[in-house]
C-alpha positions in Angstrom: -27.5 20.0 -44.6 -27.7 17.6 -42.2 -27.6 20.8 -39.2 -30.9 21.8 -40.9 -33.3 18.9 -42.4 -32.7 16.2 -39.6 -34.9 18.6 -37.8 -37.3 20.1 -40.0 -40.6 22.4 -38.2 -43.8 20.8 -38.4 -45.7 22.0 -41.2 -48.4 25.0 -39.2 -52.2 23.9 -38.9 -54.7 26.1 -41.0 -55.3 28.4 -37.4 -51.7 29.3 -37.5 -50.6 28.3 -33.8 -47.2 27.0 -33.1 -47.3 24.1 -31.4 -44.8 25.0 -28.0 -43.8 21.1 -27.9 -42.3 20.9 -31.7 -41.1 24.1 -31.9 -39.1 24.2 -28.9 -37.2 20.4 -30.2 -36.7 22.3 -33.5 -34.9 25.2 -32.3 -32.8 23.2 -30.0 -30.7 22.2 -32.6 -30.4 25.9 -34.3 -27.7 27.4 -31.9 -25.1 25.9 -33.6 -25.8 27.6 -37.1 -24.0 30.4 -36.1 -20.7 28.2 -35.4 -21.0 28.1 -39.3 -20.6 31.5 -39.3 -16.7 31.1 -38.3 -16.7 34.3 -36.3 -16.5 34.5 -32.4 -18.5 37.6 -33.1 -21.8 35.5 -33.8 -21.3 34.2 -30.1 -23.4 36.5 -28.6 -26.3 35.8 -31.0 -25.8 31.9 -30.2 -25.9 32.5 -26.5 -28.9 34.8 -26.7 -30.8 31.5 -28.5 -29.7 29.4 -26.4 -30.6 31.1 -23.0 -33.8 32.7 -24.6 -35.2 28.6 -25.9 -34.3 27.5 -22.2 -36.1 30.1 -20.7 -39.3 29.6 -22.7 -38.8 25.6 -22.1 -38.8 26.5 -18.5 -41.9 27.9 -18.8 -43.8 24.9 -20.7 -42.7 22.3 -18.5 -44.4 23.9 -15.7 -47.6 22.7 -17.1 -47.3 21.3 -20.5 -51.0 21.1 -21.2 -51.9 24.2 -20.6 -48.5 25.7 -22.4 -49.6 23.7 -26.0 -49.1 26.6 -28.0 -46.9 28.9 -27.9 -50.1 31.5 -27.7 -51.3 30.0 -24.7 -47.7 31.3 -22.8 -48.3 34.5 -23.7 -51.6 34.6 -22.6 -50.9 33.4 -19.3 -48.0 35.6 -18.9 -50.2 38.6 -19.9 -52.7 37.8 -17.4 -49.8 37.0 -14.6 -47.6 40.2 -15.1 -49.9 42.5 -15.7 -48.5 46.0 -16.0 -44.9 44.6 -16.3 -45.8 42.6 -19.4 -44.0 41.7 -22.2 -40.7 43.0 -20.9 -40.9 39.5 -18.5 -40.8 35.9 -18.5 -41.3 33.5 -21.7 -42.9 36.9 -23.8 -39.6 39.0 -23.5 -37.8 35.4 -24.4 -39.7 34.4 -27.4 -39.5 38.1 -28.7 -35.6 38.2 -29.2 -35.7 34.3 -30.2 -37.8 35.5 -33.4 -34.7 37.7 -34.4 -32.2 35.2 -34.0 -34.9 33.3 -36.3 -35.3 36.0 -38.5 -31.8 36.5 -39.2 -31.2 32.7 -40.0 -34.4 32.8 -42.0 -33.2 36.0 -44.2 -29.9 35.2 -44.6 -30.9 31.1 -45.9 -33.2 33.0 -48.5 -31.1 35.1 -49.6 -28.5 32.4 -50.4 -31.1 30.3 -52.4 -32.3 33.7 -54.3 -29.1 34.0 -55.3 -28.2 37.3 -54.3 -24.4 38.4 -54.1 -21.9 40.3 -54.1 -20.5 40.6 -58.1 -17.5 41.5 -57.1 -17.1 38.6 -54.6 -19.4 36.1 -55.6 -17.9 33.5 -53.3 -18.5 35.1 -50.3 -21.3 35.7 -48.4 -21.1 39.0 -47.2 -24.1 40.3 -48.9 -26.5 37.7 -47.5 -25.0 38.4 -43.9 -25.3 42.1 -44.4 -29.5 41.5 -45.4 -30.0 39.0 -43.0 -28.5 41.6 -39.9 -29.7 44.7 -40.9 -33.2 43.1 -41.3 -33.1 40.7 -38.2 -31.3 42.9 -35.8 -29.4 46.1 -36.6 -32.2 48.3 -35.4 -32.4 46.7 -31.7 -28.8 47.2 -31.2 -26.9 50.5 -30.2 -23.9 51.7 -31.9 -21.2 49.5 -30.3 -23.0 46.3 -31.3 -23.9 47.5 -34.9 -19.9 47.9 -35.1 -18.9 44.4 -34.0 -21.7 43.0 -36.4 -19.9 45.3 -39.0 -16.7 43.3 -38.5 -18.2 40.2 -38.0 -19.4 40.4 -41.4 -16.5 41.3 -43.0 -15.1 38.1 -40.9 -18.1 35.9 -42.7 -16.7 32.3 -44.7 -17.1 31.7 -48.4 -19.9 30.4 -49.0 -18.8 26.5 -50.1 -17.0 26.5 -46.5 -20.1 28.2 -45.1 -22.3 25.2 -47.2 -19.9 22.5 -46.3 -20.0 23.4 -42.7 -24.0 23.4 -42.5 -23.6 20.1 -43.7 -21.5 18.9 -41.0 -17.9 19.2 -42.4 -19.6 16.7 -45.5 -18.7 17.8 -49.1 -22.1 18.3 -51.2 -22.6 19.6 -54.3 -24.1 23.4 -53.5 -27.6 23.2 -56.0 -28.4 19.5 -53.5 -27.4 22.0 -50.8 -29.3 24.6 -51.5 -32.3 22.6 -52.4 -32.5 21.3 -49.0 -32.3 25.0 -47.5 -35.4 25.6 -49.8 -37.0 22.3 -48.0 -36.3 23.4 -44.4 -37.5 27.6 -45.4 -41.1 26.1 -45.7 -42.5 25.4 -42.4 -39.8 27.4 -40.7 -40.6 30.8 -42.0 -44.4 30.0 -41.5 -43.8 29.0 -38.2 -41.6 32.3 -37.5 -44.1 34.5 -39.5 -46.7 33.3 -37.7 -44.6 34.2 -34.2 -44.5 37.9 -35.9 -47.8 37.8 -36.3 -48.6 36.9 -33.2 -46.5 39.7 -31.5 -48.3 42.4 -33.8 -52.3 41.2 -33.1 -51.3 41.0 -29.0 -49.2 44.3 -29.2 -46.3 42.3 -27.5 -43.0 43.8 -29.7 -41.0 45.8 -27.6 -38.7 48.2 -30.0 -35.6 49.2 -27.0 -31.9 48.8 -28.1 -29.3 46.7 -26.3 
């Protein structure tokens, strides 16, 4: 579980403000997660994650004391861009980033909840499909959806996926799932808080790509 556990997300404060620096540090280790899924069709999500993290980091680095939380970035960009907001800058990058993170979140949660295809219990197709449908599908056009359907069918065996998450080390499935549960606590809270912020600030866009 090295890929996830070495870079835990910080616990959210009571006001649910996500601290930008620690969020970027933790999230920057997540793109290789998509390599663990084995299919090159997941490469665009990985590239998207990397690009969005880079965009947000550039804005943060321009004024770290001003942009201590993600909300501060959104507020500043709203003021700066007026009618073009939220279709620009770090606001748009974070909107797509949180969807990629939701994909990871739902997939891992589905695994630890024991959801599986009774006919193919060793595969993670059910978990990948659920993650895609809940996190990304409605933002994708017909062609991209077809590609992802193919990717899900190429998803690895559960044992191979867990081994890849553990950086090739052989670990007991239950130990691995326990570590995923621990990781999900702060990770889920942070991403849920970002979704909540987008809803409150009316920053969510529904267009498809």
